N, CA, C, O and the ligand as a Tripos MOL2 file, in Angstrom:
@<TRIPOS>MOLECULE
protein
  305   303    77     0     0
PROTEIN
NO_CHARGES

@<TRIPOS>ATOM
      1 N         -22.8320  -48.5530   11.6650 N.3       1 MET1
      2 CA        -23.6320  -48.9410   10.5010 C.3       1 MET1
      3 C         -24.1370  -47.6860    9.7880 C.2       1 MET1
      4 O         -24.8050  -46.8300   10.3680 O.2       1 MET1
      5 N         -23.7980  -47.6220    8.5460 N.am      2 ARG2
      6 CA        -24.1920  -46.4240    7.8070 C.3       2 ARG2
      7 C         -25.3440  -46.7100    6.8650 C.2       2 ARG2
      8 O         -25.4260  -47.7420    6.1990 O.2       2 ARG2
      9 N         -26.1740  -45.7850    6.8550 N.am      3 HIS3
     10 CA        -27.3460  -45.9150    5.9960 C.3       3 HIS3
     11 C         -27.2890  -44.8480    4.9120 C.2       3 HIS3
     12 O         -27.1520  -43.6600    5.2050 O.2       3 HIS3
     13 N         -27.3900  -45.2530    3.7320 N.am      4 THR4
     14 CA        -27.4130  -44.2670    2.6440 C.3       4 THR4
     15 C         -28.8450  -44.0480    2.2200 C.2       4 THR4
     16 O         -29.4470  -44.8380    1.4930 O.2       4 THR4
     17 N         -29.3570  -42.9480    2.7040 N.am      5 SER5
     18 CA        -30.7630  -42.6750    2.4000 C.3       5 SER5
     19 C         -30.9140  -41.8540    1.1380 C.2       5 SER5
     20 O         -32.0170  -41.5170    0.7070 O.2       5 SER5
     21 N         -29.7660  -41.5460    0.5630 N.am      6 ARG6
     22 CA        -29.8150  -40.6600   -0.5900 C.3       6 ARG6
     23 C         -30.5840  -41.3040   -1.7590 C.2       6 ARG6
     24 O         -31.2980  -40.6360   -2.5070 O.2       6 ARG6
     25 N         -30.4130  -42.5880   -1.8770 N.am      7 SER7
     26 CA        -31.0330  -43.2380   -3.0230 C.3       7 SER7
     27 C         -32.5400  -43.3910   -2.8710 C.2       7 SER7
     28 O         -33.2660  -43.5820   -3.8460 O.2       7 SER7
     29 N         -32.9900  -43.3040   -1.6280 N.am      8 ILE8
     30 CA        -34.4370  -43.4840   -1.4380 C.3       8 ILE8
     31 C         -35.1270  -42.1810   -1.0570 C.2       8 ILE8
     32 O         -36.2510  -42.1660   -0.5530 O.2       8 ILE8
     33 N         -34.4250  -41.1060   -1.3110 N.am      9 ARG9
     34 CA        -35.0580  -39.8120   -1.0420 C.3       9 ARG9
     35 C         -36.2250  -39.6100   -1.9900 C.2       9 ARG9
     36 O         -36.1080  -39.7750   -3.2040 O.2       9 ARG9
     37 N         -37.3190  -39.2580   -1.4170 N.am     10 ARG10
     38 CA        -38.4890  -39.0130   -2.2570 C.3      10 ARG10
     39 C         -39.0670  -37.6450   -1.9500 C.2      10 ARG10
     40 O         -40.2480  -37.4880   -1.6400 O.2      10 ARG10
     41 N         -38.1980  -36.6780   -2.0470 N.am     11 THR11
     42 CA        -38.6500  -35.3100   -1.7900 C.3      11 THR11
     43 C         -39.5180  -34.8310   -2.9480 C.2      11 THR11
     44 O         -39.0750  -34.7950   -4.0960 O.2      11 THR11
     45 N         -40.7350  -34.4720   -2.6400 N.am     12 PRO12
     46 CA        -41.5870  -33.9480   -3.7000 C.3      12 PRO12
     47 C         -41.0350  -32.6460   -4.2370 C.2      12 PRO12
     48 O         -40.5170  -31.8190   -3.4870 O.2      12 PRO12
     49 N         -41.1450  -32.4770   -5.4970 N.am     13 LYS13
     50 CA        -40.6300  -31.2610   -6.1120 C.3      13 LYS13
     51 C         -41.4490  -30.0540   -5.6710 C.2      13 LYS13
     52 O         -42.6770  -30.0370   -5.7550 O.2      13 LYS13
     53 N         -40.7330  -29.0630   -5.2050 N.am     14 VAL14
     54 CA        -41.4090  -27.8350   -4.7780 C.3      14 VAL14
     55 C         -41.5230  -26.8960   -5.9700 C.2      14 VAL14
     56 O         -40.5560  -26.2680   -6.4010 O.2      14 VAL14
     57 N         -42.6930  -26.8320   -6.4630 N.am     15 THR15
     58 CA        -42.9270  -25.9500   -7.6050 C.3      15 THR15
     59 C         -43.1330  -24.5270   -7.1150 C.2      15 THR15
     60 O         -43.4820  -24.3160   -5.9530 O.2      15 THR15
     61 N         -42.9230  -23.5550   -7.9790 N.am     16 PRO16
     62 CA        -43.1910  -22.1550   -7.5980 C.3      16 PRO16
     63 C         -44.6130  -21.9990   -7.0870 C.2      16 PRO16
     64 O         -44.8840  -21.2080   -6.1840 O.2      16 PRO16
     65 N         -45.4930  -22.7530   -7.6700 N.am     17 GLU17
     66 CA        -46.8970  -22.6750   -7.2540 C.3      17 GLU17
     67 C         -47.0570  -23.1470   -5.8170 C.2      17 GLU17
     68 O         -47.7830  -22.5480   -5.0240 O.2      17 GLU17
     69 N         -46.3700  -24.2220   -5.5050 N.am     18 LEU18
     70 CA        -46.4490  -24.7710   -4.1510 C.3      18 LEU18
     71 C         -45.8040  -23.8190   -3.1590 C.2      18 LEU18
     72 O         -46.3150  -23.6060   -2.0600 O.2      18 LEU18
     73 N         -44.6830  -23.2530   -3.5600 N.am     19 ALA19
     74 CA        -43.9940  -22.3080   -2.6820 C.3      19 ALA19
     75 C         -44.8820  -21.1080   -2.4020 C.2      19 ALA19
     76 O         -44.9420  -20.5990   -1.2830 O.2      19 ALA19
     77 N         -45.5710  -20.6710   -3.4490 N.am     20 ARG20
     78 CA        -46.4540  -19.5200   -3.2680 C.3      20 ARG20
     79 C         -47.6310  -19.8910   -2.3790 C.2      20 ARG20
     80 O         -48.0880  -19.1000   -1.5550 O.2      20 ARG20
     81 N         -48.1050  -21.1020   -2.5680 N.am     21 HIS21
     82 CA        -49.2220  -21.5600   -1.7490 C.3      21 HIS21
     83 C         -48.8290  -21.5740   -0.2750 C.2      21 HIS21
     84 O         -49.6020  -21.1780    0.5980 O.2      21 HIS21
     85 N         -47.6130  -22.0370   -0.0240 N.am     22 ARG22
     86 CA        -47.1340  -22.0760    1.3660 C.3      22 ARG22
     87 C         -47.0080  -20.6740    1.9250 C.2      22 ARG22
     88 O         -47.3630  -20.4160    3.0750 O.2      22 ARG22
     89 N         -46.5020  -19.7760    1.1060 N.am     23 ALA23
     90 CA        -46.3350  -18.3870    1.5560 C.3      23 ALA23
     91 C         -47.6910  -17.7700    1.8560 C.2      23 ALA23
     92 O         -47.8670  -17.0520    2.8400 O.2      23 ALA23
     93 N         -48.6260  -18.0660    0.9980 N.am     24 THR24
     94 CA        -49.9740  -17.5290    1.1870 C.3      24 THR24
     95 C         -50.5860  -18.0770    2.4610 C.2      24 THR24
     96 O         -51.2580  -17.3610    3.2040 O.2      24 THR24
     97 N         -50.3450  -19.3500    2.7000 N.am     25 ARG25
     98 CA        -50.9120  -19.9610    3.8950 C.3      25 ARG25
     99 C         -50.2590  -19.3920    5.1540 C.2      25 ARG25
    100 O         -50.9260  -19.1660    6.1630 O.2      25 ARG25
    101 N         -48.9640  -19.1660    5.0810 N.am     26 ALA26
    102 CA        -48.2570  -18.5810    6.2190 C.3      26 ALA26
    103 C         -48.7950  -17.1860    6.5040 C.2      26 ALA26
    104 O         -48.9750  -16.7740    7.6500 O.2      26 ALA26
    105 N         -49.0400  -16.4860    5.4140 N.am     27 GLU27
    106 CA        -49.5820  -15.1290    5.5370 C.3      27 GLU27
    107 C         -50.9650  -15.1920    6.1840 C.2      27 GLU27
    108 O         -51.2990  -14.3830    7.0500 O.2      27 GLU27
    109 N         -51.7330  -16.1340    5.7620 N.am     28 TYR28
    110 CA        -53.0870  -16.2940    6.3020 C.3      28 TYR28
    111 C         -53.0450  -16.6280    7.7880 C.2      28 TYR28
    112 O         -53.7920  -16.0690    8.5910 O.2      28 TYR28
    113 N         -52.1570  -17.5470    8.1300 N.am     29 LEU29
    114 CA        -52.0540  -17.9420    9.5330 C.3      29 LEU29
    115 C         -51.5980  -16.7650   10.3820 C.2      29 LEU29
    116 O         -52.0330  -16.5960   11.5210 O.2      29 LEU29
    117 N         -50.7200  -15.9620    9.8120 N.am     30 HIS30
    118 CA        -50.2420  -14.8160   10.5560 C.3      30 HIS30
    119 C         -51.3710  -13.8050   10.7410 C.2      30 HIS30
    120 O         -51.5380  -13.2320   11.8180 O.2      30 HIS30
    121 N         -52.1390  -13.5960    9.6810 N.am     31 ALA31
    122 CA        -53.2620  -12.6590    9.7720 C.3      31 ALA31
    123 C         -54.2610  -13.1460   10.8140 C.2      31 ALA31
    124 O         -54.8340  -12.3630   11.5710 O.2      31 ALA31
    125 N         -54.4460  -14.4320   10.8300 N.am     32 LEU32
    126 CA        -55.3740  -15.0250   11.7930 C.3      32 LEU32
    127 C         -54.8650  -14.8170   13.2170 C.2      32 LEU32
    128 O         -55.6290  -14.4790   14.1210 O.2      32 LEU32
    129 N         -53.5640  -15.0250   13.3980 N.am     33 ALA33
    130 CA        -52.9690  -14.8390   14.7200 C.3      33 ALA33
    131 C         -53.0810  -13.3880   15.1490 C.2      33 ALA33
    132 O         -53.2720  -13.0760   16.3250 O.2      33 ALA33
    133 N         -52.9560  -12.5060   14.1580 N.am     34 LYS34
    134 CA        -53.0380  -11.0800   14.4590 C.3      34 LYS34
    135 C         -54.4530  -10.7350   14.9340 C.2      34 LYS34
    136 O         -54.6440   -9.9610   15.8710 O.2      34 LYS34
    137 N         -55.4230  -11.3270   14.2650 N.am     35 LEU35
    138 CA        -56.8090  -11.0860   14.6580 C.3      35 LEU35
    139 C         -57.0620  -11.5700   16.0750 C.2      35 LEU35
    140 O         -57.8240  -10.9660   16.8310 O.2      35 LEU35
    141 N         -56.4230  -12.6440   16.4080 N.am     36 GLN36
    142 CA        -56.6140  -13.2150   17.7430 C.3      36 GLN36
    143 C         -55.6920  -12.5640   18.7660 C.2      36 GLN36
    144 O         -55.7480  -12.8700   19.9570 O.2      36 GLN36
    145 N         -54.8520  -11.6730   18.2870 N.am     37 GLY37
    146 CA        -53.9620  -10.9580   19.1920 C.3      37 GLY37
    147 C         -52.8140  -11.8050   19.6900 C.2      37 GLY37
    148 O         -52.2540  -11.5440   20.7540 O.2      37 GLY37
    149 N         -52.4640  -12.8200   18.9190 N.am     38 THR38
    150 CA        -51.3770  -13.6930   19.3540 C.3      38 THR38
    151 C         -50.1590  -13.5730   18.4650 C.2      38 THR38
    152 O         -49.1870  -14.3140   18.6130 O.2      38 THR38
    153 N         -50.2210  -12.6320   17.5420 N.am     39 ALA39
    154 CA        -49.0770  -12.4600   16.6510 C.3      39 ALA39
    155 C         -47.8780  -11.9750   17.4480 C.2      39 ALA39
    156 O         -47.9980  -11.0380   18.2370 O.2      39 ALA39
    157 N         -46.7350  -12.5930   17.2540 N.am     40 PRO40
    158 CA        -45.5390  -12.2030   17.9980 C.3      40 PRO40
    159 C         -45.1160  -10.7790   17.7000 C.2      40 PRO40
    160 O         -44.7670  -10.0290   18.6120 O.2      40 PRO40
    161 N         -45.1450  -10.4070   16.4560 N.am     41 GLU41
    162 CA        -44.7550   -9.0430   16.0910 C.3      41 GLU41
    163 C         -45.3280   -8.7000   14.7300 C.2      41 GLU41
    164 O         -45.2310   -9.4800   13.7830 O.2      41 GLU41
    165 N         -45.9180   -7.5360   14.6480 N.am     42 PRO42
    166 CA        -46.4580   -7.1160   13.3500 C.3      42 PRO42
    167 C         -45.3270   -6.7640   12.4060 C.2      42 PRO42
    168 O         -44.5390   -5.8600   12.6820 O.2      42 PRO42
    169 N         -45.2450   -7.4680   11.3020 N.am     43 PRO43
    170 CA        -44.1830   -7.1700   10.3390 C.3      43 PRO43
    171 C         -44.4740   -5.8600    9.6270 C.2      43 PRO43
    172 O         -45.6230   -5.5710    9.2940 O.2      43 PRO43
    173 N         -43.4560   -5.0820    9.3970 N.am     44 PRO44
    174 CA        -43.6500   -3.8220    8.6760 C.3      44 PRO44
    175 C         -44.0940   -4.1060    7.2530 C.2      44 PRO44
    176 O         -43.4450   -4.8480    6.5160 O.2      44 PRO44
    177 N         -45.1970   -3.5080    6.8880 N.am     45 GLU45
    178 CA        -45.7000   -3.7710    5.5490 C.3      45 GLU45
    179 C         -45.1570   -2.7450    4.5680 C.2      45 GLU45
    180 O         -45.4310   -1.5500    4.6740 O.2      45 GLU45
    181 N         -44.3940   -3.2310    3.6280 N.am     46 PRO46
    182 CA        -43.8700   -2.3050    2.6180 C.3      46 PRO46
    183 C         -44.9910   -1.6790    1.8180 C.2      46 PRO46
    184 O         -45.9560   -2.3390    1.4310 O.2      46 PRO46
    185 N         -44.8390   -0.4070    1.5840 N.am     47 VAL47
    186 CA        -45.8950    0.2910    0.8630 C.3      47 VAL47
    187 C         -45.6510    0.2030   -0.6380 C.2      47 VAL47
    188 O         -44.5930    0.5730   -1.1460 O.2      47 VAL47
    189 N         -46.6500   -0.2890   -1.3110 N.am     48 VAL48
    190 CA        -46.5630   -0.3530   -2.7650 C.3      48 VAL48
    191 C         -47.5680    0.6130   -3.3470 C.2      48 VAL48
    192 O         -48.7560    0.5690   -3.0270 O.2      48 VAL48
    193 N         -47.0890    1.4640   -4.1830 N.am     49 SER49
    194 CA        -47.9950    2.4450   -4.7660 C.3      49 SER49
    195 C         -49.0200    1.7670   -5.6490 C.2      49 SER49
    196 O         -48.7460    0.7470   -6.2810 O.2      49 SER49
    197 N         -50.2070    2.3530   -5.6810 N.am     50 ALA50
    198 CA        -51.3070    1.7400   -6.4250 C.3      50 ALA50
    199 C         -51.0240    1.7060   -7.9150 C.2      50 ALA50
    200 O         -51.6020    0.9080   -8.6530 O.2      50 ALA50
    201 N         -50.1290    2.5800   -8.3460 N.am     51 SER51
    202 CA        -49.8350    2.6200   -9.7770 C.3      51 SER51
    203 C         -48.9160    1.4750  -10.1790 C.2      51 SER51
    204 O         -48.7820    1.1340  -11.3540 O.2      51 SER51
    205 N         -48.2830    0.8890   -9.1520 N.am     52 GLU52
    206 CA        -47.3880   -0.2170   -9.4430 C.3      52 GLU52
    207 C         -48.2030   -1.4890   -9.6370 C.2      52 GLU52
    208 O         -48.9270   -1.9310   -8.7440 O.2      52 GLU52
    209 N         -48.0690   -2.0390  -10.7780 N.am     53 ARG53
    210 CA        -48.8380   -3.2500  -11.0410 C.3      53 ARG53
    211 C         -47.9850   -4.2860  -11.7420 C.2      53 ARG53
    212 O         -46.9460   -4.0010  -12.3370 O.2      53 ARG53
    213 N         -48.4800   -5.4930  -11.6390 N.am     54 CYS54
    214 CA        -47.8190   -6.5890  -12.3220 C.3      54 CYS54
    215 C         -47.9510   -6.3830  -13.8340 C.2      54 CYS54
    216 O         -48.8240   -5.6510  -14.3010 O.2      54 CYS54
    217 N         -47.0940   -7.0200  -14.5620 N.am     55 HIS55
    218 CA        -47.1380   -6.8420  -16.0200 C.3      55 HIS55
    219 C         -48.4290   -7.3770  -16.6250 C.2      55 HIS55
    220 O         -48.7630   -7.0660  -17.7680 O.2      55 HIS55
    221 N         -49.1550   -8.1860  -15.8520 N.am     56 CYS56
    222 CA        -50.4160   -8.7180  -16.3680 C.3      56 CYS56
    223 C         -51.5840   -7.8210  -15.9630 C.2      56 CYS56
    224 O         -52.7320   -8.0700  -16.3310 O.2      56 CYS56
    225 N         -51.2700   -6.7670  -15.1940 N.am     57 GLY57
    226 CA        -52.3180   -5.8170  -14.8410 C.3      57 GLY57
    227 C         -52.8880   -6.0200  -13.4520 C.2      57 GLY57
    228 O         -53.7020   -5.2150  -13.0000 O.2      57 GLY57
    229 N         -52.4840   -7.0700  -12.7700 N.am     58 ALA58
    230 CA        -52.9970   -7.3340  -11.4290 C.3      58 ALA58
    231 C         -52.2570   -6.4710  -10.4130 C.2      58 ALA58
    232 O         -51.0740   -6.1780  -10.5840 O.2      58 ALA58
    233 N         -52.9460   -6.0730   -9.3750 N.am     59 PRO59
    234 CA        -52.2660   -5.3330   -8.3140 C.3      59 PRO59
    235 C         -51.3120   -6.2590   -7.5820 C.2      59 PRO59
    236 O         -51.5540   -7.4610   -7.4780 O.2      59 PRO59
    237 N         -50.2480   -5.7010   -7.0850 N.am     60 TRP60
    238 CA        -49.2870   -6.5180   -6.3630 C.3      60 TRP60
    239 C         -49.8800   -7.0120   -5.0510 C.2      60 TRP60
    240 O         -50.6620   -6.3320   -4.3870 O.2      60 TRP60
    241 N         -49.4830   -8.1860   -4.7230 N.am     61 LEU61
    242 CA        -49.8710   -8.7340   -3.4360 C.3      61 LEU61
    243 C         -48.5930   -8.9450   -2.6470 C.2      61 LEU61
    244 O         -47.6490   -9.5780   -3.1190 O.2      61 LEU61
    245 N         -48.5780   -8.4050   -1.4430 N.am     62 LEU62
    246 CA        -47.3710   -8.5230   -0.6420 C.3      62 LEU62
    247 C         -47.4170   -9.7910    0.1850 C.2      62 LEU62
    248 O         -48.3480  -10.0310    0.9540 O.2      62 LEU62
    249 N         -46.4040  -10.5750    0.0050 N.am     63 SER63
    250 CA        -46.3240  -11.8180    0.7730 C.3      63 SER63
    251 C         -44.9120  -11.9790    1.2950 C.2      63 SER63
    252 O         -43.9650  -12.1850    0.5370 O.2      63 SER63
    253 N         -44.7950  -11.8790    2.6000 N.am     64 GLY64
    254 CA        -43.4710  -12.0270    3.1990 C.3      64 GLY64
    255 C         -42.5010  -10.9520    2.7410 C.2      64 GLY64
    256 O         -41.2980  -11.1860    2.6260 O.2      64 GLY64
    257 N         -43.0440   -9.7730    2.4820 N.am     65 GLY65
    258 CA        -42.1920   -8.6810    2.0570 C.3      65 GLY65
    259 C         -41.8520   -8.7380    0.5840 C.2      65 GLY65
    260 O         -41.1070   -7.9000    0.0750 O.2      65 GLY65
    261 N         -42.3980   -9.7270   -0.0960 N.am     66 ARG66
    262 CA        -42.1250   -9.8360   -1.5320 C.3      66 ARG66
    263 C         -43.3870   -9.5510   -2.3120 C.2      66 ARG66
    264 O         -44.4970   -9.8260   -1.8560 O.2      66 ARG66
    265 N         -43.2030   -9.0050   -3.4710 N.am     67 LYS67
    266 CA        -44.3470   -8.7160   -4.3180 C.3      67 LYS67
    267 C         -44.6370   -9.9080   -5.2010 C.2      67 LYS67
    268 O         -43.7610  -10.4230   -5.8960 O.2      67 LYS67
    269 N         -45.8750  -10.3300   -5.1570 N.am     68 ILE68
    270 CA        -46.2880  -11.3960   -6.0510 C.3      68 ILE68
    271 C         -47.5260  -10.9400   -6.8050 C.2      68 ILE68
    272 O         -48.1870   -9.9740   -6.4220 O.2      68 ILE68
    273 N         -47.8210  -11.6370   -7.8600 N.am     69 CYS69
    274 CA        -48.9660  -11.2670   -8.6780 C.3      69 CYS69
    275 C         -50.2490  -11.3700   -7.8550 C.2      69 CYS69
    276 O         -50.5190  -12.3960   -7.2300 O.2      69 CYS69
    277 N         -51.0290  -10.3000   -7.8640 N.am     70 GLY70
    278 CA        -52.2540  -10.2760   -7.0580 C.3      70 GLY70
    279 C         -53.2830  -11.2960   -7.5040 C.2      70 GLY70
    280 O         -54.1560  -11.6890   -6.7310 O.2      70 GLY70
    281 N         -53.1800  -11.7120   -8.7240 N.am     71 TRP71
    282 CA        -54.1230  -12.7040   -9.2060 C.3      71 TRP71
    283 C         -53.5850  -14.1160   -9.0550 C.2      71 TRP71
    284 O         -54.2620  -15.1080   -9.3260 O.2      71 TRP71
    285 N         -52.3320  -14.1620   -8.6090 N.am     72 GLY72
    286 CA        -51.7410  -15.4700   -8.3430 C.3      72 GLY72
    287 C         -51.6270  -16.3530   -9.5650 C.2      72 GLY72
    288 O         -51.6600  -17.5790   -9.4680 O.2      72 GLY72
    289 N         -51.4920  -15.7230  -10.7110 N.am     73 LEU73
    290 CA        -51.4510  -16.5110  -11.9400 C.3      73 LEU73
    291 C         -50.0540  -17.0280  -12.2460 C.2      73 LEU73
    292 O         -49.8780  -18.0280  -12.9420 O.2      73 LEU73
    293 N         -49.0790  -16.3310  -11.7130 N.am     74 HIS74
    294 CA        -47.7080  -16.6650  -12.0760 C.3      74 HIS74
    295 C         -46.7670  -16.0150  -11.0900 C.2      74 HIS74
    296 O         -47.2130  -15.3220  -10.1750 O.2      74 HIS74
    297 N         -45.4930  -16.2190  -11.2550 N.am     75 ASP75
    298 CA        -44.4790  -15.5770  -10.4320 C.3      75 ASP75
    299 C         -43.9050  -14.3860  -11.1650 C.2      75 ASP75
    300 O         -43.6990  -14.4210  -12.3780 O.2      75 ASP75
    301 N         -43.6520  -13.3460  -10.4210 N.am     76 GLY76
    302 CA        -43.0320  -12.1480  -11.0390 C.3      76 GLY76
    303 C         -44.1050  -11.3120  -11.6470 C.2      76 GLY76
    304 O         -43.8200  -10.2610  -12.2200 O.2      76 GLY76
    305 ZN        -49.3300  -10.9790  -12.8290 Zn       77 ZN77
@<TRIPOS>BOND
     1     1     2 1
     2     2     3 1
     3     3     4 2
     4     3     5 am
     5     5     6 1
     6     6     7 1
     7     7     8 2
     8     7     9 am
     9     9    10 1
    10    10    11 1
    11    11    12 2
    12    11    13 am
    13    13    14 1
    14    14    15 1
    15    15    16 2
    16    15    17 am
    17    17    18 1
    18    18    19 1
    19    19    20 2
    20    19    21 am
    21    21    22 1
    22    22    23 1
    23    23    24 2
    24    23    25 am
    25    25    26 1
    26    26    27 1
    27    27    28 2
    28    27    29 am
    29    29    30 1
    30    30    31 1
    31    31    32 2
    32    31    33 am
    33    33    34 1
    34    34    35 1
    35    35    36 2
    36    35    37 am
    37    37    38 1
    38    38    39 1
    39    39    40 2
    40    39    41 am
    41    41    42 1
    42    42    43 1
    43    43    44 2
    44    43    45 am
    45    45    46 1
    46    46    47 1
    47    47    48 2
    48    47    49 am
    49    49    50 1
    50    50    51 1
    51    51    52 2
    52    51    53 am
    53    53    54 1
    54    54    55 1
    55    55    56 2
    56    55    57 am
    57    57    58 1
    58    58    59 1
    59    59    60 2
    60    59    61 am
    61    61    62 1
    62    62    63 1
    63    63    64 2
    64    63    65 am
    65    65    66 1
    66    66    67 1
    67    67    68 2
    68    67    69 am
    69    69    70 1
    70    70    71 1
    71    71    72 2
    72    71    73 am
    73    73    74 1
    74    74    75 1
    75    75    76 2
    76    75    77 am
    77    77    78 1
    78    78    79 1
    79    79    80 2
    80    79    81 am
    81    81    82 1
    82    82    83 1
    83    83    84 2
    84    83    85 am
    85    85    86 1
    86    86    87 1
    87    87    88 2
    88    87    89 am
    89    89    90 1
    90    90    91 1
    91    91    92 2
    92    91    93 am
    93    93    94 1
    94    94    95 1
    95    95    96 2
    96    95    97 am
    97    97    98 1
    98    98    99 1
    99    99   100 2
   100    99   101 am
   101   101   102 1
   102   102   103 1
   103   103   104 2
   104   103   105 am
   105   105   106 1
   106   106   107 1
   107   107   108 2
   108   107   109 am
   109   109   110 1
   110   110   111 1
   111   111   112 2
   112   111   113 am
   113   113   114 1
   114   114   115 1
   115   115   116 2
   116   115   117 am
   117   117   118 1
   118   118   119 1
   119   119   120 2
   120   119   121 am
   121   121   122 1
   122   122   123 1
   123   123   124 2
   124   123   125 am
   125   125   126 1
   126   126   127 1
   127   127   128 2
   128   127   129 am
   129   129   130 1
   130   130   131 1
   131   131   132 2
   132   131   133 am
   133   133   134 1
   134   134   135 1
   135   135   136 2
   136   135   137 am
   137   137   138 1
   138   138   139 1
   139   139   140 2
   140   139   141 am
   141   141   142 1
   142   142   143 1
   143   143   144 2
   144   143   145 am
   145   145   146 1
   146   146   147 1
   147   147   148 2
   148   147   149 am
   149   149   150 1
   150   150   151 1
   151   151   152 2
   152   151   153 am
   153   153   154 1
   154   154   155 1
   155   155   156 2
   156   155   157 am
   157   157   158 1
   158   158   159 1
   159   159   160 2
   160   159   161 am
   161   161   162 1
   162   162   163 1
   163   163   164 2
   164   163   165 am
   165   165   166 1
   166   166   167 1
   167   167   168 2
   168   167   169 am
   169   169   170 1
   170   170   171 1
   171   171   172 2
   172   171   173 am
   173   173   174 1
   174   174   175 1
   175   175   176 2
   176   175   177 am
   177   177   178 1
   178   178   179 1
   179   179   180 2
   180   179   181 am
   181   181   182 1
   182   182   183 1
   183   183   184 2
   184   183   185 am
   185   185   186 1
   186   186   187 1
   187   187   188 2
   188   187   189 am
   189   189   190 1
   190   190   191 1
   191   191   192 2
   192   191   193 am
   193   193   194 1
   194   194   195 1
   195   195   196 2
   196   195   197 am
   197   197   198 1
   198   198   199 1
   199   199   200 2
   200   199   201 am
   201   201   202 1
   202   202   203 1
   203   203   204 2
   204   203   205 am
   205   205   206 1
   206   206   207 1
   207   207   208 2
   208   207   209 am
   209   209   210 1
   210   210   211 1
   211   211   212 2
   212   211   213 am
   213   213   214 1
   214   214   215 1
   215   215   216 2
   216   215   217 am
   217   217   218 1
   218   218   219 1
   219   219   220 2
   220   219   221 am
   221   221   222 1
   222   222   223 1
   223   223   224 2
   224   223   225 am
   225   225   226 1
   226   226   227 1
   227   227   228 2
   228   227   229 am
   229   229   230 1
   230   230   231 1
   231   231   232 2
   232   231   233 am
   233   233   234 1
   234   234   235 1
   235   235   236 2
   236   235   237 am
   237   237   238 1
   238   238   239 1
   239   239   240 2
   240   239   241 am
   241   241   242 1
   242   242   243 1
   243   243   244 2
   244   243   245 am
   245   245   246 1
   246   246   247 1
   247   247   248 2
   248   247   249 am
   249   249   250 1
   250   250   251 1
   251   251   252 2
   252   251   253 am
   253   253   254 1
   254   254   255 1
   255   255   256 2
   256   255   257 am
   257   257   258 1
   258   258   259 1
   259   259   260 2
   260   259   261 am
   261   261   262 1
   262   262   263 1
   263   263   264 2
   264   263   265 am
   265   265   266 1
   266   266   267 1
   267   267   268 2
   268   267   269 am
   269   269   270 1
   270   270   271 1
   271   271   272 2
   272   271   273 am
   273   273   274 1
   274   274   275 1
   275   275   276 2
   276   275   277 am
   277   277   278 1
   278   278   279 1
   279   279   280 2
   280   279   281 am
   281   281   282 1
   282   282   283 1
   283   283   284 2
   284   283   285 am
   285   285   286 1
   286   286   287 1
   287   287   288 2
   288   287   289 am
   289   289   290 1
   290   290   291 1
   291   291   292 2
   292   291   293 am
   293   293   294 1
   294   294   295 1
   295   295   296 2
   296   295   297 am
   297   297   298 1
   298   298   299 1
   299   299   300 2
   300   299   301 am
   301   301   302 1
   302   302   303 1
   303   303   304 2
@<TRIPOS>SUBSTRUCTURE
     1 MET1         2 RESIDUE 1 A MET
     2 ARG2         6 RESIDUE 1 A ARG
     3 HIS3        10 RESIDUE 1 A HIS
     4 THR4        14 RESIDUE 1 A THR
     5 SER5        18 RESIDUE 1 A SER
     6 ARG6        22 RESIDUE 1 A ARG
     7 SER7        26 RESIDUE 1 A SER
     8 ILE8        30 RESIDUE 1 A ILE
     9 ARG9        34 RESIDUE 1 A ARG
    10 ARG10       38 RESIDUE 1 A ARG
    11 THR11       42 RESIDUE 1 A THR
    12 PRO12       46 RESIDUE 1 A PRO
    13 LYS13       50 RESIDUE 1 A LYS
    14 VAL14       54 RESIDUE 1 A VAL
    15 THR15       58 RESIDUE 1 A THR
    16 PRO16       62 RESIDUE 1 A PRO
    17 GLU17       66 RESIDUE 1 A GLU
    18 LEU18       70 RESIDUE 1 A LEU
    19 ALA19       74 RESIDUE 1 A ALA
    20 ARG20       78 RESIDUE 1 A ARG
    21 HIS21       82 RESIDUE 1 A HIS
    22 ARG22       86 RESIDUE 1 A ARG
    23 ALA23       90 RESIDUE 1 A ALA
    24 THR24       94 RESIDUE 1 A THR
    25 ARG25       98 RESIDUE 1 A ARG
    26 ALA26      102 RESIDUE 1 A ALA
    27 GLU27      106 RESIDUE 1 A GLU
    28 TYR28      110 RESIDUE 1 A TYR
    29 LEU29      114 RESIDUE 1 A LEU
    30 HIS30      118 RESIDUE 1 A HIS
    31 ALA31      122 RESIDUE 1 A ALA
    32 LEU32      126 RESIDUE 1 A LEU
    33 ALA33      130 RESIDUE 1 A ALA
    34 LYS34      134 RESIDUE 1 A LYS
    35 LEU35      138 RESIDUE 1 A LEU
    36 GLN36      142 RESIDUE 1 A GLN
    37 GLY37      146 RESIDUE 1 A GLY
    38 THR38      150 RESIDUE 1 A THR
    39 ALA39      154 RESIDUE 1 A ALA
    40 PRO40      158 RESIDUE 1 A PRO
    41 GLU41      162 RESIDUE 1 A GLU
    42 PRO42      166 RESIDUE 1 A PRO
    43 PRO43      170 RESIDUE 1 A PRO
    44 PRO44      174 RESIDUE 1 A PRO
    45 GLU45      178 RESIDUE 1 A GLU
    46 PRO46      182 RESIDUE 1 A PRO
    47 VAL47      186 RESIDUE 1 A VAL
    48 VAL48      190 RESIDUE 1 A VAL
    49 SER49      194 RESIDUE 1 A SER
    50 ALA50      198 RESIDUE 1 A ALA
    51 SER51      202 RESIDUE 1 A SER
    52 GLU52      206 RESIDUE 1 A GLU
    53 ARG53      210 RESIDUE 1 A ARG
    54 CYS54      214 RESIDUE 1 A CYS
    55 HIS55      218 RESIDUE 1 A HIS
    56 CYS56      222 RESIDUE 1 A CYS
    57 GLY57      226 RESIDUE 1 A GLY
    58 ALA58      230 RESIDUE 1 A ALA
    59 PRO59      234 RESIDUE 1 A PRO
    60 TRP60      238 RESIDUE 1 A TRP
    61 LEU61      242 RESIDUE 1 A LEU
    62 LEU62      246 RESIDUE 1 A LEU
    63 SER63      250 RESIDUE 1 A SER
    64 GLY64      254 RESIDUE 1 A GLY
    65 GLY65      258 RESIDUE 1 A GLY
    66 ARG66      262 RESIDUE 1 A ARG
    67 LYS67      266 RESIDUE 1 A LYS
    68 ILE68      270 RESIDUE 1 A ILE
    69 CYS69      274 RESIDUE 1 A CYS
    70 GLY70      278 RESIDUE 1 A GLY
    71 TRP71      282 RESIDUE 1 A TRP
    72 GLY72      286 RESIDUE 1 A GLY
    73 LEU73      290 RESIDUE 1 A LEU
    74 HIS74      294 RESIDUE 1 A HIS
    75 ASP75      298 RESIDUE 1 A ASP
    76 GLY76      302 RESIDUE 1 A GLY
    77 ZN77       305 GROUP 0 **** ****
């Protein structure tokens, strides 16, 4: 018996904002684990020079090795 679940898929759309929120939360949980000394491995933090800034003027925020807007206003 085959079930076609494709028609009833109700996957919520993952917006860039939501993706960033998840990344931020993962980062937070990792920082928390690090504080508690339960982090599996400290990820190497890429060094971003202070002169490097987002086009909107916000300092870069490193999340998962990627640079995101420090003010979290947008992507890129
Ligand atoms: Zn920005």
